[in-house]
Structures are given as structure tokens and as C-alpha cells.
N, C-alpha and C positions, 0 to 999 in steps of 0.2 A: 622634345625629341625623344624617340623611343630609346629605352635603355637596353643595351645588349645583355643577353643572358649571362655573359661572362663577367659583366660589371655588377650584377645583382649580388647581394650578400647571400651566402649559402643558406638554404632552408634547413631547419633542424630535421633530423631523420624522423620518419613516421614511427610511432610506437603505439601499441594498443592503449597504454596508459595516457599518452598525450592526446589520442583521439577521444577517449572518454572525457578527459579534462575539457576539451573544446566543446564536446557535446553538452556537457553540464552547463558551461557558460552560455551556450546558445539557448538551452532550455530556460535558464533564468531570464535571459534577455528577450526571447521571442516566443517562448512556449514550446511544449513538447511536440506539437503538431508540425512545427517548422524544422524539427531536428530530423532531417532526411539525409540519406547518403549524399545526394547532390548538394544540398545546402552545406553539409559538413565539409565536403570536398572543397567548396568555394572558400569557406572560412580557413581551411588549411592550405589554400593555394596549391591544390593538386587535383588530379582527376579522380572521379568516383571509382574507377577500376583499381586505383592504388589502395583504396580503403578495404577492398574485399579480401586482401591478404590478411587483414587483422580482424575484420568484422564481416560476417557473412551477409547480413541484410539489416534493414531498419529494425526489425523485431529484435534481433540479437543486440543491436546497438541500444535500444531502449531497455533491454534486460540488463545490459552492462551498466547503464546509468542507474537503474534501480539498485543493483548490487552495490555499486559505489556508495549510494546514499544509505544503504542498510548498515554501513559501517558507523553511522551516527546513532543507531538504536542503542539506548542505554541498557547494557547488559549487567552493569555493576550491581543493581539491586538483586539480581539473581543470587548473589552471594551475601548481601548485606541485610536485606529485609527479613522480617520475622514471618516464618510460615511459608511453605512452598506455594500455596494458593496466592498469597499476597505478592510473592516474587513473580509468579506467572502473570498476575494481573499487571504489575508494574512494567514488565517487559512488553506485553501486548499493547498497553496504553502508549508506551514510548514509540512503538512501531506505528500505531495509528496516528499519533501526533506528527510523526515524520511525513506521512502521506498527506495530512491536513496542510502541512507547510508547502506541499508541491501538488496543487489540485489536479493539474493535467496528468501527472504521473499516477495519481490514485486510480484514475480510470484505466490507464494502461496496465496497471498492476493486476487488474482483474483477469487479464489474459496473458500477461507477460510471465515467462517462467525463468527467473534468474537461476544461475547455476554456479555463481562465483563464491569466493571464500566467505564473504560477509553473510550471504544467504545461508550457507552451510553452517556457519557459526550460530546464527539465529535459530535454525532448526535444531542443532545440537543442544543449545541451551534449553529450548522448550521441551525436548525429549528428556533431558536430564531432570527437569523439574517435575514432569509427569511421572517419571520413574521414582523420584523421591516421594511422590504422593501415592505410590502403590498402584499406579495404572499399569495393567498388563501391557507388555510390549506391542502385541498386535493392535490393541485398541489405541495405544499412544501413537503408533505409526500413522493411522488414519486420522486420529484426532488432531494432530498438529496441522494437517491440511485444512480441516474444518475451522480451527481456531484462526488461522491466518486468512482464510477466505472471508470469515465473518468480519474480522477487523478491517480488511481491505474494502469490502463492500460498504461498511460503515463510513470509511473515509471518502470513498467515491460518492456516496449519497450526500455527505456533508459538503464536498467540494462543488457538487452540482448546485446546491442551494446557494452557496457563496457566489458562484459565477453567474447564476441566472437571476436577473433583476425581478423576475416575476415570482420567485419562490416565496417571498413573504406574503404576497396576495394569495397564492395558491394555498399556503398554510392556513391563512385566515379563513379562506373559503371552506377548507376541510373542517376546521373547527366549527364553523357555523352549521355545516351539514350534519355533523355529529350531534351538535347541541339541539338541532331542530328535528332529529329523527323521532318519530312518534312511537309510543309504546305499542300501539296496535300493529304497526307494520314492521317495526324493527325492535322487538322487545329487549333483546340482549344489548344492542347498541345503546338504546335509551337508558338502560340501567347502568351501563359502564362508559357512557360518553366522556365524562371528565377523566376517568382513569386511562382511557385509550391514549390520551395525549399528555398524561402526567409524567412527572419525573424529569430531572435534569439529564443532559447528555451523559454526564459522569455516572449518575445512578443507573441509567439504562445500560451503559457499557459494562459496569461491574456486574449487574444482574445477568447480562448476556454471557459474559465469560463464565460466571459461576454455573449458569444453566447448561452451557456446553460441556464444561468439565464434569458436572454431575452426570450428564448423559454419556460421556466418554467412559467414565468409571463404571456405569451401570449397564452398559450395552456391550455384551461380548461380540466378537467378530464371528460371523457364521462360517467363514472359511479363511 
């Protein structure tokens, strides 16, 4: 028999916090692509129009999910580790590992622009570390964006390999192509074939961060 609306238990009031909680649960269970305003409304037993009071659209919803997860980035080493470069490296690696743990979000983070408190805290921490290292403020302001873009792209590429069952074969095919490149046609590839694919992910990540930081330090803003 249908249950009268009067006999149903009262639903908890909608809040932005509760909406993001439910969105996170859906992402973990069904993947980020399924976290739409319509699917979220169904999970919350409400209409999509009710959600727009708290979240403008799906893009803002995904940005809110990312900001919530950024609260898990380990910022403690920013105060504990030795040397500002080492602390910067530790924070960025923590950020990258967070995205590794949520592959679908890593792709979204390439275009998602969070603006919540956890994102602001992350940026503030990175700016403080660059300031400690003597990076001029204008270069640090643009440099933070480059550092986060690089870490996000690395996580997105890694997640693609994890999710794509063909990635191992593609990687082997690339290795074979590099190894078989002839000195006559591809002299530079032939000479550096092994080094092009050398290094562990950790070694490459550390080098990339150091390379970017060195560039940020050495490249003045033109305006």
C-alpha cells in the first residue's frame, strides 16, 4: 500500500555539507561520472531544483568534492621537515597521492577550479614555502599554479594507465619502438633510448618539482 506523505519520517534538511557528503559517497560507490545533479537528487530523495540553492551545477559540485578531499593533504611536513624545498616536495607528493587514490577525480581536477577553504589553505602553504625559499612574490603567484597543474596532470596520467587495461601493452610497445630506433634515422633517440624511460615515478616526481622550482626562481615575471 502507498505510504502517505504524512506518515513518512521527516527528511533531514538539505545543507551544502550534507550534499557534498552524499556526493562523496556516490563517487566512491559509482564513480565521479555518475555524480550528477539528477543522480544526487535521487540519492537525497529530493528534486534537482532543490539542490541548486546550494550548488549551482555539476562542475561546482565536483569542485566542492575536490575541495573536501583536499582537506586530507598532509600539510604537517610544511612545518616539520628540514628545508623548504623538502617540505614543498612533501606537500605536493601528498596532493598527488590523494588524486592517485581517486582516479576519476584526477581527470576532473585538470579543469575543476575549487575555491573552498581547503584549496585556499593548500595554496597559502605553498606560497609560504616559496616565500621562505626567497621566490619573489609575483613569480610565486604564477608558480603555484604551475606546480599544482604539473602534479594534477601526473596523477591524471597515472590514473589513465591504471584504468586502461591496454596501458601495459602500450608502454611495452613504446619501449620497443625506442629501443629499435636506428642511429641513422633517429640519432638522438637511439643514443638516449634507455634514459627516456628510466627512473622510478618517485625519482621523476622529485626531479620535476625541483626543475619547476628552479625555473620559478630564475624566471622573472615580464609584467
